[in-house]
Every structure is written in structure tokens, then in C-alpha cells.
N, CA, C, O and the ligand as a Tripos MOL2 file, in Angstrom:
@<TRIPOS>MOLECULE
protein
  237   235    60     0     0
PROTEIN
NO_CHARGES

@<TRIPOS>ATOM
      1 N        -157.1640   72.2510   15.1440 N.3       1 MET1
      2 CA       -156.2620   72.1540   16.3670 C.3       1 MET1
      3 C        -154.9470   71.4710   15.9570 C.2       1 MET1
      4 O        -154.8170   70.7520   14.9660 O.2       1 MET1
      5 N        -154.0600   71.7630   16.7780 N.am      2 THR2
      6 CA       -152.6510   70.9390   16.4550 C.3       2 THR2
      7 C        -152.4330   70.2060   17.7870 C.2       2 THR2
      8 O        -152.6260   70.6900   18.9030 O.2       2 THR2
      9 N        -151.9760   68.8900   17.4870 N.am      3 ASP3
     10 CA       -151.5790   68.1420   18.7340 C.3       3 ASP3
     11 C        -150.1910   68.0870   19.0540 C.2       3 ASP3
     12 O        -149.3080   68.0470   18.1970 O.2       3 ASP3
     13 N        -150.0110   68.0860   20.1800 N.am      4 CYS4
     14 CA       -148.5380   68.0640   20.7870 C.3       4 CYS4
     15 C        -147.8260   66.7900   20.4410 C.2       4 CYS4
     16 O        -148.2900   65.6820   20.7090 O.2       4 CYS4
     17 N        -146.7470   66.9790   19.8690 N.am      5 THR5
     18 CA       -145.9500   65.8240   19.2360 C.3       5 THR5
     19 C        -145.7300   64.7420   20.3140 C.2       5 THR5
     20 O        -145.8080   63.5300   20.1100 O.2       5 THR5
     21 N        -145.4250   65.3760   21.5590 N.am      6 TYR6
     22 CA       -145.0460   64.5470   22.8050 C.3       6 TYR6
     23 C        -146.0780   63.7730   23.4900 C.2       6 TYR6
     24 O        -146.0470   62.5650   23.7250 O.2       6 TYR6
     25 N        -147.1660   64.7640   23.8380 N.am      7 CYS7
     26 CA       -148.1250   64.1770   24.7170 C.3       7 CYS7
     27 C        -149.5960   64.1350   24.0160 C.2       7 CYS7
     28 O        -150.5980   63.6500   24.5410 O.2       7 CYS7
     29 N        -149.5350   64.6970   22.8160 N.am      8 GLY8
     30 CA       -150.8930   64.5640   22.1270 C.3       8 GLY8
     31 C        -152.0210   65.5920   22.3310 C.2       8 GLY8
     32 O        -153.0440   65.6430   21.6480 O.2       8 GLY8
     33 N        -151.6920   66.4390   23.4030 N.am      9 CYS9
     34 CA       -152.8100   67.3750   23.8970 C.3       9 CYS9
     35 C        -152.8230   68.3730   22.6880 C.2       9 CYS9
     36 O        -151.9650   68.3990   21.8060 O.2       9 CYS9
     37 N        -153.9560   69.2160   22.7760 N.am     10 ASP10
     38 CA       -154.0240   70.3690   21.8650 C.3      10 ASP10
     39 C        -153.2160   71.5030   22.2780 C.2      10 ASP10
     40 O        -153.4710   72.1630   23.2850 O.2      10 ASP10
     41 N        -152.3250   71.7080   21.5670 N.am     11 VAL11
     42 CA       -151.2670   72.7610   21.9920 C.3      11 VAL11
     43 C        -151.8070   74.1160   22.2010 C.2      11 VAL11
     44 O        -151.3010   74.8730   23.0290 O.2      11 VAL11
     45 N        -152.8190   74.4450   21.4780 N.am     12 THR12
     46 CA       -153.5070   75.8630   21.5060 C.3      12 THR12
     47 C        -153.9660   76.0400   22.8500 C.2      12 THR12
     48 O        -154.1740   77.2090   23.1760 O.2      12 THR12
     49 N        -154.1860   75.0940   23.7590 N.am     13 ARG13
     50 CA       -154.7720   75.2800   24.9970 C.3      13 ARG13
     51 C        -153.5950   75.5200   26.0110 C.2      13 ARG13
     52 O        -153.8850   75.7210   27.1900 O.2      13 ARG13
     53 N        -152.3520   75.5110   25.6320 N.am     14 HIS14
     54 CA       -151.2130   75.7000   26.5150 C.3      14 HIS14
     55 C        -150.4890   76.9810   26.1170 C.2      14 HIS14
     56 O        -151.0690   78.0370   25.8670 O.2      14 HIS14
     57 N        -149.1040   76.7840   26.0770 N.am     15 ASP15
     58 CA       -148.3190   77.8140   25.5820 C.3      15 ASP15
     59 C        -147.4340   77.3020   24.3650 C.2      15 ASP15
     60 O        -146.2330   77.1260   24.5720 O.2      15 ASP15
     61 N        -147.8900   77.0890   23.2890 N.am     16 PRO16
     62 CA       -147.2710   76.3410   22.3620 C.3      16 PRO16
     63 C        -146.0300   76.8910   21.6760 C.2      16 PRO16
     64 O        -145.7930   78.0620   21.3800 O.2      16 PRO16
     65 N        -145.1990   75.6750   21.4620 N.am     17 VAL17
     66 CA       -143.8590   75.9400   20.9470 C.3      17 VAL17
     67 C        -143.6880   75.1240   19.3970 C.2      17 VAL17
     68 O        -143.8560   73.9100   19.2810 O.2      17 VAL17
     69 N        -143.4090   75.8250   18.5220 N.am     18 TYR18
     70 CA       -143.2760   75.1430   17.0410 C.3      18 TYR18
     71 C        -141.9640   75.0180   16.8160 C.2      18 TYR18
     72 O        -141.1140   75.8460   17.1440 O.2      18 TYR18
     73 N        -141.7330   73.7700   16.1390 N.am     19 VAL19
     74 CA       -140.2610   73.4360   15.6920 C.3      19 VAL19
     75 C        -140.3720   73.1630   14.2230 C.2      19 VAL19
     76 O        -141.2230   72.4220   13.7310 O.2      19 VAL19
     77 N        -139.3500   73.8860   13.4850 N.am     20 ALA20
     78 CA       -139.2200   73.6690   12.1930 C.3      20 ALA20
     79 C        -137.8530   72.9820   11.7180 C.2      20 ALA20
     80 O        -136.8800   73.5330   12.2330 O.2      20 ALA20
     81 N        -137.5700   72.0420   10.9640 N.am     21 GLU21
     82 CA       -136.1790   71.4940   10.5860 C.3      21 GLU21
     83 C        -136.0600   71.9950    9.1480 C.2      21 GLU21
     84 O        -136.8560   71.5800    8.3060 O.2      21 GLU21
     85 N        -135.1020   72.8690    8.8290 N.am     22 GLY22
     86 CA       -134.7190   73.1800    7.5710 C.3      22 GLY22
     87 C        -135.6590   74.5000    7.1800 C.2      22 GLY22
     88 O        -135.1440   75.6120    7.3010 O.2      22 GLY22
     89 N        -136.7990   74.4060    6.7910 N.am     23 ASP23
     90 CA       -137.5400   75.4330    6.1890 C.3      23 ASP23
     91 C        -138.4030   76.0740    7.4120 C.2      23 ASP23
     92 O        -139.4330   75.5230    7.8000 O.2      23 ASP23
     93 N        -137.9660   77.1430    7.9270 N.am     24 PRO24
     94 CA       -138.7130   77.7060    9.0570 C.3      24 PRO24
     95 C        -140.2720   77.9950    8.8130 C.2      24 PRO24
     96 O        -141.0670   78.0880    9.7480 O.2      24 PRO24
     97 N        -140.6030   78.1160    7.5710 N.am     25 GLU25
     98 CA       -142.0300   78.3300    7.1210 C.3      25 GLU25
     99 C        -142.8840   76.9920    7.3770 C.2      25 GLU25
    100 O        -144.0840   76.9890    7.6490 O.2      25 GLU25
    101 N        -142.0960   75.8950    7.2490 N.am     26 ALA26
    102 CA       -142.8330   74.5400    7.2990 C.3      26 ALA26
    103 C        -142.7460   73.9110    8.6410 C.2      26 ALA26
    104 O        -142.3760   72.7410    8.7430 O.2      26 ALA26
    105 N        -143.0740   74.6430    9.6980 N.am     27 ALA27
    106 CA       -142.9610   73.9990   11.0480 C.3      27 ALA27
    107 C        -143.8580   72.6270   11.1280 C.2      27 ALA27
    108 O        -145.0530   72.7070   10.8450 O.2      27 ALA27
    109 N        -143.3800   71.5740   11.4490 N.am     28 THR28
    110 CA       -144.0170   70.3240   11.4580 C.3      28 THR28
    111 C        -144.3770   69.8060   12.8460 C.2      28 THR28
    112 O        -145.3560   69.1080   13.1100 O.2      28 THR28
    113 N        -143.3570   70.2890   13.7790 N.am     29 ASP29
    114 CA       -143.6630   69.6490   15.3010 C.3      29 ASP29
    115 C        -144.1500   70.8300   16.1890 C.2      29 ASP29
    116 O        -143.6350   71.9480   16.2100 O.2      29 ASP29
    117 N        -145.2140   70.4170   16.9150 N.am     30 ALA30
    118 CA       -145.6920   71.4120   17.8380 C.3      30 ALA30
    119 C        -145.7500   70.7900   19.3160 C.2      30 ALA30
    120 O        -145.8990   69.5890   19.5400 O.2      30 ALA30
    121 N        -145.6210   71.6970   20.1990 N.am     31 TYR31
    122 CA       -145.5510   71.1560   21.6180 C.3      31 TYR31
    123 C        -146.2260   72.1090   22.5980 C.2      31 TYR31
    124 O        -146.1520   73.3140   22.3580 O.2      31 TYR31
    125 N        -146.8620   71.6920   23.6580 N.am     32 CYS32
    126 CA       -147.5610   72.4700   24.4560 C.3      32 CYS32
    127 C        -146.8880   73.5470   24.9830 C.2      32 CYS32
    128 O        -147.4580   74.6240   25.1560 O.2      32 CYS32
    129 N        -145.4440   73.3210   25.3220 N.am     33 ASN33
    130 CA       -144.5990   74.1220   25.9160 C.3      33 ASN33
    131 C        -143.2080   73.6420   25.8500 C.2      33 ASN33
    132 O        -142.9740   72.5820   25.2690 O.2      33 ASN33
    133 N        -142.1810   74.3870   26.4400 N.am     34 TYR34
    134 CA       -140.8800   73.8860   26.3350 C.3      34 TYR34
    135 C        -140.7600   72.6610   27.1550 C.2      34 TYR34
    136 O        -139.7830   71.9320   26.9860 O.2      34 TYR34
    137 N        -141.6820   72.3670   28.0400 N.am     35 GLY35
    138 CA       -141.4470   71.2740   28.9940 C.3      35 GLY35
    139 C        -141.6320   69.9580   27.9180 C.2      35 GLY35
    140 O        -140.7840   69.0680   27.8600 O.2      35 GLY35
    141 N        -142.7440   69.9640   27.1560 N.am     36 CYS36
    142 CA       -143.0150   68.9630   26.2810 C.3      36 CYS36
    143 C        -141.8670   68.7310   25.2350 C.2      36 CYS36
    144 O        -141.4650   67.6150   24.9050 O.2      36 CYS36
    145 N        -141.4310   69.8260   24.7950 N.am     37 LEU37
    146 CA       -140.3210   69.7050   23.8890 C.3      37 LEU37
    147 C        -139.0670   69.1870   24.4350 C.2      37 LEU37
    148 O        -138.3640   68.4440   23.7510 O.2      37 LEU37
    149 N        -138.7510   69.5190   25.5850 N.am     38 ALA38
    150 CA       -137.5010   69.0340   26.2650 C.3      38 ALA38
    151 C        -137.7580   67.6560   26.6660 C.2      38 ALA38
    152 O        -136.7900   66.8960   26.6410 O.2      38 ALA38
    153 N        -138.8520   67.2140   27.0200 N.am     39 ALA39
    154 CA       -139.1730   65.7640   27.4580 C.3      39 ALA39
    155 C        -139.1640   64.9260   26.1100 C.2      39 ALA39
    156 O        -138.7330   63.7780   26.2150 O.2      39 ALA39
    157 N        -139.5760   65.3420   24.8790 N.am     40 HIS40
    158 CA       -139.5310   64.6790   23.8510 C.3      40 HIS40
    159 C        -137.9200   64.4040   23.3010 C.2      40 HIS40
    160 O        -137.4850   63.3310   22.8810 O.2      40 HIS40
    161 N        -137.2910   65.4900   23.4120 N.am     41 VAL41
    162 CA       -135.8430   65.3480   23.1630 C.3      41 VAL41
    163 C        -135.2060   64.5120   23.9460 C.2      41 VAL41
    164 O        -134.4700   63.6400   23.4850 O.2      41 VAL41
    165 N        -135.4100   64.6780   25.2090 N.am     42 GLU42
    166 CA       -134.7660   63.6490   26.0860 C.3      42 GLU42
    167 C        -135.0710   62.2660   25.8030 C.2      42 GLU42
    168 O        -134.2190   61.3790   25.7600 O.2      42 GLU42
    169 N        -136.5470   62.0710   25.5730 N.am     43 GLU43
    170 CA       -136.9620   60.7150   25.4410 C.3      43 GLU43
    171 C        -136.4110   60.0050   24.0890 C.2      43 GLU43
    172 O        -136.1040   58.8130   24.0640 O.2      43 GLU43
    173 N        -136.3280   60.7970   23.0620 N.am     44 ALA44
    174 CA       -136.0110   60.3070   21.8050 C.3      44 ALA44
    175 C        -134.5020   60.1280   21.7890 C.2      44 ALA44
    176 O        -133.9720   59.2700   21.0830 O.2      44 ALA44
    177 N        -133.8360   60.9300   22.5580 N.am     45 GLY45
    178 CA       -132.3650   60.7840   22.5170 C.3      45 GLY45
    179 C        -131.7920   61.8240   21.3820 C.2      45 GLY45
    180 O        -130.7320   61.6370   20.7840 O.2      45 GLY45
    181 N        -132.5840   62.8520   21.1980 N.am     46 LEU46
    182 CA       -132.1700   63.6890   20.0150 C.3      46 LEU46
    183 C        -130.9020   64.4920   20.2670 C.2      46 LEU46
    184 O        -130.2000   64.9220   19.3520 O.2      46 LEU46
    185 N        -130.6340   64.6820   21.6430 N.am     47 ALA47
    186 CA       -129.4380   65.5140   21.9080 C.3      47 ALA47
    187 C        -128.1570   64.7190   22.0650 C.2      47 ALA47
    188 O        -127.0950   65.2620   22.3700 O.2      47 ALA47
    189 N        -128.2830   63.4360   21.8510 N.am     48 VAL48
    190 CA       -127.1430   62.5250   22.1040 C.3      48 VAL48
    191 C        -126.3030   62.7500   20.6910 C.2      48 VAL48
    192 O        -126.8210   62.6900   19.5760 O.2      48 VAL48
    193 N        -125.0380   62.9970   20.9330 N.am     49 ASP49
    194 CA       -124.1140   63.0710   19.7280 C.3      49 ASP49
    195 C        -124.4290   63.9970   18.6290 C.2      49 ASP49
    196 O        -124.0230   63.8600   17.4740 O.2      49 ASP49
    197 N        -125.2690   65.0630   19.1150 N.am     50 THR50
    198 CA       -125.6570   65.8840   17.8860 C.3      50 THR50
    199 C        -125.0760   67.2090   18.0110 C.2      50 THR50
    200 O        -125.1590   67.9830   17.0580 O.2      50 THR50
    201 N        -124.4490   67.5770   19.1750 N.am     51 ALA51
    202 CA       -123.8560   68.9590   19.3130 C.3      51 ALA51
    203 C        -123.1330   69.4850   18.1920 C.2      51 ALA51
    204 O        -122.2510   68.8060   17.6660 O.2      51 ALA51
    205 N        -123.4060   70.5590   17.8060 N.am     52 CYS52
    206 CA       -122.7250   71.0900   16.6310 C.3      52 CYS52
    207 C        -121.4830   71.6530   16.9700 C.2      52 CYS52
    208 O        -121.4410   72.8280   17.3360 O.2      52 CYS52
    209 N        -120.3660   70.9020   16.8900 N.am     53 ARG53
    210 CA       -119.1970   71.2580   17.0390 C.3      53 ARG53
    211 C        -118.6760   71.9730   18.3530 C.2      53 ARG53
    212 O        -117.9500   72.9650   18.2820 O.2      53 ARG53
    213 N        -119.0980   71.3980   19.6020 N.am     54 PHE54
    214 CA       -118.6320   71.7860   20.8040 C.3      54 PHE54
    215 C        -117.4570   71.2450   21.2200 C.2      54 PHE54
    216 O        -117.3850   70.1040   21.6770 O.2      54 PHE54
    217 N        -116.4550   72.0360   21.0850 N.am     55 ASP55
    218 CA       -115.1750   71.4920   21.4730 C.3      55 ASP55
    219 C        -114.3070   72.5500   22.2460 C.2      55 ASP55
    220 O        -113.4540   73.2430   21.6890 O.2      55 ASP55
    221 N        -114.6260   72.6070   23.6650 N.am     56 PRO56
    222 CA       -113.9770   73.6860   24.5560 C.3      56 PRO56
    223 C        -112.5850   73.6880   24.6180 C.2      56 PRO56
    224 O        -112.0010   74.6940   25.0210 O.2      56 PRO56
    225 N        -111.9460   72.6400   24.2530 N.am     57 ASP57
    226 CA       -110.4870   72.4950   24.3730 C.3      57 ASP57
    227 C        -109.8100   72.8280   23.0990 C.2      57 ASP57
    228 O        -108.5980   73.0360   23.0540 O.2      57 ASP57
    229 N        -110.5930   72.8800   22.0550 N.am     58 GLY58
    230 CA       -110.0190   73.1320   20.4840 C.3      58 GLY58
    231 C        -109.6130   74.5080   20.3080 C.2      58 GLY58
    232 O        -110.0080   75.4230   21.0310 O.2      58 GLY58
    233 N        -108.7370   74.6540   19.2370 N.am     59 ALA59
    234 CA       -108.3760   75.9080   19.0600 C.3      59 ALA59
    235 C        -109.1400   76.6470   18.0630 C.2      59 ALA59
    236 O        -108.8740   77.8260   17.8290 O.2      59 ALA59
    237 ZN       -147.5940   68.2680   25.3550 Zn       60 ZN60
@<TRIPOS>BOND
     1     1     2 1
     2     2     3 1
     3     3     4 2
     4     3     5 am
     5     5     6 1
     6     6     7 1
     7     7     8 2
     8     7     9 am
     9     9    10 1
    10    10    11 1
    11    11    12 2
    12    11    13 am
    13    13    14 1
    14    14    15 1
    15    15    16 2
    16    15    17 am
    17    17    18 1
    18    18    19 1
    19    19    20 2
    20    19    21 am
    21    21    22 1
    22    22    23 1
    23    23    24 2
    24    23    25 am
    25    25    26 1
    26    26    27 1
    27    27    28 2
    28    27    29 am
    29    29    30 1
    30    30    31 1
    31    31    32 2
    32    31    33 am
    33    33    34 1
    34    34    35 1
    35    35    36 2
    36    35    37 am
    37    37    38 1
    38    38    39 1
    39    39    40 2
    40    39    41 am
    41    41    42 1
    42    42    43 1
    43    43    44 2
    44    43    45 am
    45    45    46 1
    46    46    47 1
    47    47    48 2
    48    47    49 am
    49    49    50 1
    50    50    51 1
    51    51    52 2
    52    51    53 am
    53    53    54 1
    54    54    55 1
    55    55    56 2
    56    55    57 am
    57    57    58 1
    58    58    59 1
    59    59    60 2
    60    59    61 am
    61    61    62 1
    62    62    63 1
    63    63    64 2
    64    63    65 am
    65    65    66 1
    66    66    67 1
    67    67    68 2
    68    67    69 am
    69    69    70 1
    70    70    71 1
    71    71    72 2
    72    71    73 am
    73    73    74 1
    74    74    75 1
    75    75    76 2
    76    75    77 am
    77    77    78 1
    78    78    79 1
    79    79    80 2
    80    79    81 am
    81    81    82 1
    82    82    83 1
    83    83    84 2
    84    83    85 am
    85    85    86 1
    86    86    87 1
    87    87    88 2
    88    87    89 am
    89    89    90 1
    90    90    91 1
    91    91    92 2
    92    91    93 am
    93    93    94 1
    94    94    95 1
    95    95    96 2
    96    95    97 am
    97    97    98 1
    98    98    99 1
    99    99   100 2
   100    99   101 am
   101   101   102 1
   102   102   103 1
   103   103   104 2
   104   103   105 am
   105   105   106 1
   106   106   107 1
   107   107   108 2
   108   107   109 am
   109   109   110 1
   110   110   111 1
   111   111   112 2
   112   111   113 am
   113   113   114 1
   114   114   115 1
   115   115   116 2
   116   115   117 am
   117   117   118 1
   118   118   119 1
   119   119   120 2
   120   119   121 am
   121   121   122 1
   122   122   123 1
   123   123   124 2
   124   123   125 am
   125   125   126 1
   126   126   127 1
   127   127   128 2
   128   127   129 am
   129   129   130 1
   130   130   131 1
   131   131   132 2
   132   131   133 am
   133   133   134 1
   134   134   135 1
   135   135   136 2
   136   135   137 am
   137   137   138 1
   138   138   139 1
   139   139   140 2
   140   139   141 am
   141   141   142 1
   142   142   143 1
   143   143   144 2
   144   143   145 am
   145   145   146 1
   146   146   147 1
   147   147   148 2
   148   147   149 am
   149   149   150 1
   150   150   151 1
   151   151   152 2
   152   151   153 am
   153   153   154 1
   154   154   155 1
   155   155   156 2
   156   155   157 am
   157   157   158 1
   158   158   159 1
   159   159   160 2
   160   159   161 am
   161   161   162 1
   162   162   163 1
   163   163   164 2
   164   163   165 am
   165   165   166 1
   166   166   167 1
   167   167   168 2
   168   167   169 am
   169   169   170 1
   170   170   171 1
   171   171   172 2
   172   171   173 am
   173   173   174 1
   174   174   175 1
   175   175   176 2
   176   175   177 am
   177   177   178 1
   178   178   179 1
   179   179   180 2
   180   179   181 am
   181   181   182 1
   182   182   183 1
   183   183   184 2
   184   183   185 am
   185   185   186 1
   186   186   187 1
   187   187   188 2
   188   187   189 am
   189   189   190 1
   190   190   191 1
   191   191   192 2
   192   191   193 am
   193   193   194 1
   194   194   195 1
   195   195   196 2
   196   195   197 am
   197   197   198 1
   198   198   199 1
   199   199   200 2
   200   199   201 am
   201   201   202 1
   202   202   203 1
   203   203   204 2
   204   203   205 am
   205   205   206 1
   206   206   207 1
   207   207   208 2
   208   207   209 am
   209   209   210 1
   210   210   211 1
   211   211   212 2
   212   211   213 am
   213   213   214 1
   214   214   215 1
   215   215   216 2
   216   215   217 am
   217   217   218 1
   218   218   219 1
   219   219   220 2
   220   219   221 am
   221   221   222 1
   222   222   223 1
   223   223   224 2
   224   223   225 am
   225   225   226 1
   226   226   227 1
   227   227   228 2
   228   227   229 am
   229   229   230 1
   230   230   231 1
   231   231   232 2
   232   231   233 am
   233   233   234 1
   234   234   235 1
   235   235   236 2
@<TRIPOS>SUBSTRUCTURE
     1 MET1         2 RESIDUE 1 A MET
     2 THR2         6 RESIDUE 1 A THR
     3 ASP3        10 RESIDUE 1 A ASP
     4 CYS4        14 RESIDUE 1 A CYS
     5 THR5        18 RESIDUE 1 A THR
     6 TYR6        22 RESIDUE 1 A TYR
     7 CYS7        26 RESIDUE 1 A CYS
     8 GLY8        30 RESIDUE 1 A GLY
     9 CYS9        34 RESIDUE 1 A CYS
    10 ASP10       38 RESIDUE 1 A ASP
    11 VAL11       42 RESIDUE 1 A VAL
    12 THR12       46 RESIDUE 1 A THR
    13 ARG13       50 RESIDUE 1 A ARG
    14 HIS14       54 RESIDUE 1 A HIS
    15 ASP15       58 RESIDUE 1 A ASP
    16 PRO16       62 RESIDUE 1 A PRO
    17 VAL17       66 RESIDUE 1 A VAL
    18 TYR18       70 RESIDUE 1 A TYR
    19 VAL19       74 RESIDUE 1 A VAL
    20 ALA20       78 RESIDUE 1 A ALA
    21 GLU21       82 RESIDUE 1 A GLU
    22 GLY22       86 RESIDUE 1 A GLY
    23 ASP23       90 RESIDUE 1 A ASP
    24 PRO24       94 RESIDUE 1 A PRO
    25 GLU25       98 RESIDUE 1 A GLU
    26 ALA26      102 RESIDUE 1 A ALA
    27 ALA27      106 RESIDUE 1 A ALA
    28 THR28      110 RESIDUE 1 A THR
    29 ASP29      114 RESIDUE 1 A ASP
    30 ALA30      118 RESIDUE 1 A ALA
    31 TYR31      122 RESIDUE 1 A TYR
    32 CYS32      126 RESIDUE 1 A CYS
    33 ASN33      130 RESIDUE 1 A ASN
    34 TYR34      134 RESIDUE 1 A TYR
    35 GLY35      138 RESIDUE 1 A GLY
    36 CYS36      142 RESIDUE 1 A CYS
    37 LEU37      146 RESIDUE 1 A LEU
    38 ALA38      150 RESIDUE 1 A ALA
    39 ALA39      154 RESIDUE 1 A ALA
    40 HIS40      158 RESIDUE 1 A HIS
    41 VAL41      162 RESIDUE 1 A VAL
    42 GLU42      166 RESIDUE 1 A GLU
    43 GLU43      170 RESIDUE 1 A GLU
    44 ALA44      174 RESIDUE 1 A ALA
    45 GLY45      178 RESIDUE 1 A GLY
    46 LEU46      182 RESIDUE 1 A LEU
    47 ALA47      186 RESIDUE 1 A ALA
    48 VAL48      190 RESIDUE 1 A VAL
    49 ASP49      194 RESIDUE 1 A ASP
    50 THR50      198 RESIDUE 1 A THR
    51 ALA51      202 RESIDUE 1 A ALA
    52 CYS52      206 RESIDUE 1 A CYS
    53 ARG53      210 RESIDUE 1 A ARG
    54 PHE54      214 RESIDUE 1 A PHE
    55 ASP55      218 RESIDUE 1 A ASP
    56 PRO56      222 RESIDUE 1 A PRO
    57 ASP57      226 RESIDUE 1 A ASP
    58 GLY58      230 RESIDUE 1 A GLY
    59 ALA59      234 RESIDUE 1 A ALA
    60 ZN60       237 GROUP 0 **** ****
């Protein structure tokens, strides 16, 4: 069984989402669903200052 990175529940009992950094074959993080993933990202501040080159006014 795989535990949710955010809440610790068994992800296989939900609608699991797997996250891999770098190597897609080596997914290390698992979440019950997008809700847990979004909550984890929010709580850990992972979306702060990490947008990859979003510059609406740039040329
Ligand atoms: Zn969860």
C-alpha cells in the first residue's frame, strides 16, 4: 500500500494521483486525489515564486 504524502491515508482506497520529479518512471509522491495534492502544494508553498517564466507583458 502507498500512503498519501499529504494526509497519510492509503491512496489506493481513493482516486490516486502520482507525482514524479525528473524521472517519470520514479514517481515518489502519491496523493489520494487532486485535492490532497493541491492542499500539499498550498501548505508547503510549492507554488510560490516557482512559475516557469510566466510573463504576460513580456515580448
Ligand atoms: Zn490524502
